[in-house]
One Martini backbone bead per residue (centre of mass of N, CA, C, O) as a GRO file, in nm:
protein
  277
    1MET     BB    1   0.096   0.038   0.023
    2ASP     BB    2   0.056   0.354  -0.013
    3VAL     BB    3   0.176   0.638   0.138
    4PHE     BB    4  -0.001   0.898   0.296
    5VAL     BB    5   0.068   1.247   0.306
    6ARG     BB    6  -0.070   1.537   0.464
    7ASN     BB    7   0.036   1.781   0.209
    8LYS     BB    8  -0.206   1.691   0.023
    9ALA     BB    9  -0.429   1.600  -0.185
   10TYR     BB   10  -0.638   1.346  -0.238
   11THR     BB   11  -0.641   1.152  -0.571
   12GLY     BB   12  -0.758   0.894  -0.531
   13PRO     BB   13  -0.950   0.637  -0.475
   14VAL     BB   14  -1.176   0.448  -0.359
   15GLN     BB   15  -1.130   0.196  -0.091
   16ALA     BB   16  -1.412   0.227   0.076
   17VAL     BB   17  -1.715   0.091   0.212
   18ILE     BB   18  -2.001   0.171   0.431
   19LEU     BB   19  -2.256  -0.035   0.542
   20ASP     BB   20  -2.549  -0.073   0.618
   21TRP     BB   21  -2.799  -0.285   0.695
   22ALA     BB   22  -3.090  -0.221   0.754
   23GLY     BB   23  -3.215  -0.105   0.432
   24THR     BB   24  -2.937  -0.159   0.257
   25ALA     BB   25  -2.844  -0.478   0.256
   26VAL     BB   26  -3.090  -0.566   0.433
   27ASP     BB   27  -3.410  -0.561   0.481
   28TYR     BB   28  -3.652  -0.467   0.317
   29GLY     BB   29  -3.776  -0.173   0.475
   30CYS     BB   30  -3.702  -0.217   0.769
   31VAL     BB   31  -3.880  -0.438   0.949
   32GLY     BB   32  -3.763  -0.593   1.199
   33PRO     BB   33  -3.751  -0.369   1.439
   34VAL     BB   34  -4.044  -0.257   1.460
   35ALA     BB   35  -4.199  -0.485   1.613
   36VAL     BB   36  -4.029  -0.472   1.869
   37PHE     BB   37  -4.095  -0.182   1.964
   38ILE     BB   38  -4.397  -0.222   1.980
   39GLU     BB   39  -4.392  -0.455   2.188
   40VAL     BB   40  -4.246  -0.320   2.435
   41PHE     BB   41  -4.477  -0.111   2.472
   42ARG     BB   42  -4.717  -0.302   2.496
   43ARG     BB   43  -4.617  -0.431   2.768
   44ARG     BB   44  -4.688  -0.121   2.894
   45GLY     BB   45  -4.967  -0.020   2.751
   46VAL     BB   46  -4.834   0.103   2.480
   47SER     BB   47  -4.943   0.247   2.170
   48VAL     BB   48  -4.754   0.237   1.887
   49THR     BB   49  -4.648   0.344   1.593
   50ILE     BB   50  -4.472   0.304   1.318
   51PRO     BB   51  -4.353   0.592   1.295
   52GLU     BB   52  -4.255   0.594   1.595
   53ALA     BB   53  -4.064   0.343   1.557
   54ARG     BB   54  -3.896   0.469   1.309
   55GLY     BB   55  -3.774   0.750   1.375
   56PRO     BB   56  -3.480   0.637   1.525
   57MET     BB   57  -3.354   0.501   1.306
   58GLY     BB   58  -2.994   0.398   1.344
   59LEU     BB   59  -2.971   0.374   1.624
   60MET     BB   60  -2.903   0.268   1.896
   61LYS     BB   61  -3.131   0.076   2.061
   62LYS     BB   62  -3.137   0.233   2.326
   63ASP     BB   63  -3.162   0.512   2.189
   64HIS     BB   64  -3.426   0.447   2.054
   65VAL     BB   65  -3.596   0.420   2.308
   66ARG     BB   66  -3.527   0.701   2.420
   67GLN     BB   67  -3.643   0.861   2.177
   68MET     BB   68  -3.929   0.761   2.195
   69CYS     BB   69  -3.980   0.875   2.485
   70ALA     BB   70  -3.924   1.181   2.368
   71THR     BB   71  -4.169   1.163   2.208
   72PRO     BB   72  -4.452   1.334   2.246
   73SER     BB   73  -4.663   1.113   2.168
   74VAL     BB   74  -4.546   0.888   2.350
   75ALA     BB   75  -4.542   1.040   2.621
   76ALA     BB   76  -4.853   1.081   2.627
   77LYS     BB   77  -4.925   0.782   2.639
   78TRP     BB   78  -4.770   0.719   2.896
   79ARG     BB   79  -4.923   0.919   3.084
   80ALA     BB   80  -5.205   0.784   3.045
   81VAL     BB   81  -5.107   0.518   3.192
   82TRP     BB   82  -4.878   0.634   3.434
   83ASN     BB   83  -4.876   0.941   3.524
   84ARG     BB   84  -4.595   0.978   3.362
   85GLN     BB   85  -4.288   0.994   3.269
   86PRO     BB   86  -4.054   0.858   3.106
   87ASN     BB   87  -3.761   0.684   3.209
   88GLU     BB   88  -3.458   0.532   3.248
   89ALA     BB   89  -3.576   0.276   3.371
   90ASP     BB   90  -3.762   0.219   3.130
   91VAL     BB   91  -3.545   0.193   2.919
   92GLU     BB   92  -3.396  -0.046   3.048
   93ALA     BB   93  -3.640  -0.242   3.055
   94MET     BB   94  -3.696  -0.243   2.749
   95TYR     BB   95  -3.416  -0.321   2.649
   96ALA     BB   96  -3.424  -0.603   2.785
   97ASP     BB   97  -3.630  -0.690   2.555
   98VAL     BB   98  -3.499  -0.619   2.285
   99GLU     BB   99  -3.254  -0.802   2.266
  100PRO     BB  100  -3.393  -1.090   2.253
  101LEU     BB  101  -3.592  -1.025   2.024
  102LEU     BB  102  -3.380  -0.964   1.807
  103ILE     BB  103  -3.214  -1.222   1.822
  104SER     BB  104  -3.470  -1.409   1.747
  105SER     BB  105  -3.543  -1.233   1.456
  106VAL     BB  106  -3.305  -1.132   1.260
  107ALA     BB  107  -3.274  -1.380   1.062
  108ARG     BB  108  -3.551  -1.319   0.903
  109PHE     BB  109  -3.382  -1.036   0.792
  110ALA     BB  110  -3.122  -1.143   0.582
  111ASP     BB  111  -3.196  -1.060   0.311
  112PRO     BB  112  -3.075  -0.946   0.042
  113ILE     BB  113  -3.089  -0.683  -0.142
  114PRO     BB  114  -3.149  -0.612  -0.441
  115GLY     BB  115  -2.812  -0.569  -0.582
  116VAL     BB  116  -2.595  -0.601  -0.358
  117ILE     BB  117  -2.413  -0.835  -0.449
  118GLU     BB  118  -2.339  -0.704  -0.721
  119ALA     BB  119  -2.222  -0.436  -0.614
  120VAL     BB  120  -2.002  -0.561  -0.439
  121ALA     BB  121  -1.856  -0.707  -0.669
  122THR     BB  122  -1.786  -0.454  -0.830
  123LEU     BB  123  -1.615  -0.317  -0.608
  124ARG     BB  124  -1.409  -0.547  -0.565
  125ARG     BB  125  -1.291  -0.537  -0.857
  126GLN     BB  126  -1.172  -0.237  -0.767
  127GLY     BB  127  -1.055  -0.284  -0.458
  128ILE     BB  128  -1.296  -0.256  -0.269
  129ARG     BB  129  -1.389  -0.231   0.051
  130ILE     BB  130  -1.616  -0.387   0.302
  131GLY     BB  131  -1.808  -0.231   0.526
  132SER     BB  132  -1.980  -0.195   0.860
  133SER     BB  133  -2.278  -0.059   1.014
  134THR     BB  134  -2.476  -0.038   1.335
  135GLY     BB  135  -2.742  -0.051   1.579
  136TYR     BB  136  -2.657  -0.307   1.647
  137THR     BB  137  -2.538  -0.557   1.834
  138GLY     BB  138  -2.326  -0.808   1.871
  139PRO     BB  139  -2.534  -1.041   1.926
  140MET     BB  140  -2.706  -0.972   1.677
  141MET     BB  141  -2.471  -0.997   1.462
  142GLU     BB  142  -2.405  -1.295   1.494
  143VAL     BB  143  -2.672  -1.377   1.360
  144LEU     BB  144  -2.684  -1.201   1.099
  145THR     BB  145  -2.412  -1.274   0.960
  146ARG     BB  146  -2.469  -1.572   0.923
  147ALA     BB  147  -2.730  -1.545   0.757
  148ALA     BB  148  -2.614  -1.364   0.529
  149ALA     BB  149  -2.381  -1.554   0.434
  150GLU     BB  150  -2.577  -1.783   0.339
  151LYS     BB  151  -2.692  -1.555   0.117
  152GLY     BB  152  -2.403  -1.384   0.014
  153TYR     BB  153  -2.338  -1.177   0.263
  154ALA     BB  154  -1.991  -1.045   0.331
  155PRO     BB  155  -1.819  -0.841   0.486
  156ASP     BB  156  -1.495  -0.738   0.590
  157ALA     BB  157  -1.650  -0.557   0.806
  158VAL     BB  158  -1.776  -0.545   1.154
  159VAL     BB  159  -1.971  -0.287   1.319
  160SER     BB  160  -2.101  -0.213   1.626
  161ALA     BB  161  -2.238  -0.022   1.876
  162SER     BB  162  -2.086  -0.207   2.107
  163ASP     BB  163  -1.777  -0.135   1.998
  164VAL     BB  164  -1.839   0.159   2.100
  165PRO     BB  165  -1.901   0.439   2.286
  166ALA     BB  166  -2.090   0.536   2.034
  167GLY     BB  167  -2.325   0.590   1.826
  168ARG     BB  168  -2.520   0.731   1.640
  169PRO     BB  169  -2.366   1.016   1.500
  170TYR     BB  170  -2.112   0.905   1.556
  171PRO     BB  171  -1.787   0.805   1.405
  172TRP     BB  172  -1.667   0.535   1.534
  173MET     BB  173  -1.750   0.310   1.332
  174CYS     BB  174  -1.591   0.426   1.097
  175TYR     BB  175  -1.312   0.420   1.230
  176LEU     BB  176  -1.305   0.114   1.286
  177ASN     BB  177  -1.323   0.032   0.993
  178ALA     BB  178  -1.063   0.167   0.900
  179LEU     BB  179  -0.885  -0.006   1.082
  180LYS     BB  180  -0.969  -0.290   0.981
  181LEU     BB  181  -0.911  -0.207   0.665
  182GLN     BB  182  -0.672  -0.010   0.626
  183VAL     BB  183  -0.789   0.299   0.579
  184TYR     BB  184  -0.660   0.591   0.405
  185PRO     BB  185  -0.819   0.841   0.405
  186PHE     BB  186  -1.149   0.932   0.467
  187GLU     BB  187  -1.196   1.027   0.160
  188ALA     BB  188  -1.160   0.705   0.073
  189MET     BB  189  -1.457   0.701   0.187
  190ALA     BB  190  -1.794   0.550   0.206
  191LYS     BB  191  -2.120   0.617   0.326
  192ILE     BB  192  -2.405   0.388   0.354
  193GLY     BB  193  -2.759   0.481   0.396
  194ASP     BB  194  -3.125   0.507   0.528
  195THR     BB  195  -3.050   0.745   0.732
  196VAL     BB  196  -2.978   1.026   0.895
  197ALA     BB  197  -2.776   0.893   1.089
  198ASP     BB  198  -2.590   0.792   0.866
  199ILE     BB  199  -2.516   1.067   0.752
  200GLN     BB  200  -2.399   1.187   1.012
  201GLU     BB  201  -2.180   0.978   1.044
  202GLY     BB  202  -2.028   1.035   0.777
  203LEU     BB  203  -1.978   1.337   0.822
  204ASN     BB  204  -1.825   1.311   1.099
  205ALA     BB  205  -1.600   1.127   0.938
  206ARG     BB  206  -1.529   1.260   0.657
  207MET     BB  207  -1.722   1.127   0.443
  208TRP     BB  208  -1.874   1.000   0.203
  209THR     BB  209  -2.237   1.038   0.139
  210ILE     BB  210  -2.509   0.796   0.112
  211GLY     BB  211  -2.850   0.789   0.035
  212VAL     BB  212  -3.124   0.557   0.083
  213THR     BB  213  -3.467   0.532  -0.022
  214ARG     BB  214  -3.635   0.260  -0.117
  215THR     BB  215  -3.514   0.024   0.105
  216GLY     BB  216  -3.589   0.180   0.368
  217ASN     BB  217  -3.713   0.346   0.645
  218GLU     BB  218  -3.845   0.600   0.522
  219LEU     BB  219  -4.046   0.426   0.356
  220GLY     BB  220  -4.119   0.130   0.469
  221LEU     BB  221  -4.135  -0.082   0.216
  222SER     BB  222  -4.205  -0.333   0.045
  223ILE     BB  223  -4.208  -0.458  -0.261
  224GLU     BB  224  -4.515  -0.516  -0.263
  225GLU     BB  225  -4.609  -0.237  -0.156
  226GLN     BB  226  -4.485  -0.073  -0.389
  227SER     BB  227  -4.638  -0.214  -0.629
  228SER     BB  228  -4.932  -0.105  -0.503
  229LEU     BB  229  -4.846   0.174  -0.544
  230ASP     BB  230  -4.881   0.467  -0.655
  231PRO     BB  231  -4.651   0.607  -0.860
  232ILE     BB  232  -4.688   0.900  -0.768
  233GLU     BB  233  -4.667   0.848  -0.465
  234LEU     BB  234  -4.387   0.720  -0.473
  235ALA     BB  235  -4.236   0.960  -0.600
  236THR     BB  236  -4.304   1.159  -0.376
  237ARG     BB  237  -4.171   1.011  -0.142
  238LEU     BB  238  -3.886   0.998  -0.263
  239SER     BB  239  -3.848   1.303  -0.289
  240THR     BB  240  -3.869   1.363   0.014
  241ILE     BB  241  -3.628   1.190   0.101
  242THR     BB  242  -3.418   1.332  -0.068
  243GLU     BB  243  -3.451   1.605   0.073
  244THR     BB  244  -3.379   1.508   0.355
  245PHE     BB  245  -3.090   1.414   0.285
  246ARG     BB  246  -2.983   1.679   0.170
  247ASN     BB  247  -3.040   1.846   0.429
  248ALA     BB  248  -2.838   1.653   0.595
  249GLY     BB  249  -2.573   1.633   0.368
  250ALA     BB  250  -2.576   1.461   0.137
  251HIS     BB  251  -2.393   1.399  -0.148
  252PHE     BB  252  -2.582   1.149  -0.209
  253VAL     BB  253  -2.859   0.989  -0.393
  254ALA     BB  254  -3.028   0.669  -0.376
  255GLU     BB  255  -3.240   0.402  -0.411
  256SER     BB  256  -2.989   0.196  -0.412
  257MET     BB  257  -2.714  -0.001  -0.406
  258ALA     BB  258  -2.717  -0.050  -0.719
  259ASP     BB  259  -2.637   0.273  -0.769
  260CYS     BB  260  -2.344   0.314  -0.631
  261PRO     BB  261  -2.110   0.255  -0.833
  262ALA     BB  262  -2.158   0.520  -0.997
  263LEU     BB  263  -2.100   0.711  -0.754
  264ILE     BB  264  -1.811   0.620  -0.707
  265ALA     BB  265  -1.711   0.722  -0.978
  266GLU     BB  266  -1.775   1.020  -0.916
  267ILE     BB  267  -1.590   1.041  -0.671
  268ASN     BB  268  -1.329   0.980  -0.824
  269THR     BB  269  -1.342   1.238  -0.992
  270ARG     BB  270  -1.332   1.436  -0.750
  271LEU     BB  271  -1.068   1.336  -0.629
  272ALA     BB  272  -0.886   1.394  -0.880
  273ARG     BB  273  -0.945   1.715  -0.820
  274GLY     BB  274  -0.916   1.741  -0.489
  275GLU     BB  275  -1.163   1.666  -0.347
  276ARG     BB  276  -1.377   1.693  -0.060
  277PRO     BB  277  -1.635   1.616   0.169
   0.00000   0.00000   0.00000
């Protein structure tokens, strides 16, 4: 490997991409975690909606529960049942349910999203390494990585939220991927994900950042649900998600991972001109 000394702009190609898991690489529509969060609140007598469960997606799962409790509509429902605000003890108790529920269910949502295996193969032929980050914890990922590998998807590095001091939007998972993959500088890497938290993670790591719209949490629809949706309605929703990601600072937006190799080529062109993310 050529050693890069930071006294001039990096003009080489992208060396690695870091993919999110649910909604980006596997689990089309990011369906798996939603039912779990709804269930843990149901066990406390609080009925949360799918949008309320999806809102904090991308965060470390305990932070996800914490953020749901801080959502005004959820907090109001909690007060109606318990006559008080949800507190940190409630977060801890619910997260104690989240962990085993996700571990027991995550393998059912390990199918690679269409186009992911082919896109990863394309990138690897260019010498690009494949990292990954996730809001799942290590025990969850032990199950998910085995199931995904059996279906043909196995990144070169796996970093979970429990491997670092804090999950998204902090950049630590991206940094640990860089260390495991032995890639630098950070502008030689691209972060790809389907939530605003993914985009914030990539930006905070000073990496190129790509938001994925069609397959992830923001749209939150399976392939079958999308096919039955009015095309104009689908296009409108995708346009709204694109705007959300661009407002969050994403350098690029794609419908799915299948579109990302072309964007990596565009990043290579920009790097060759000495541009940085």
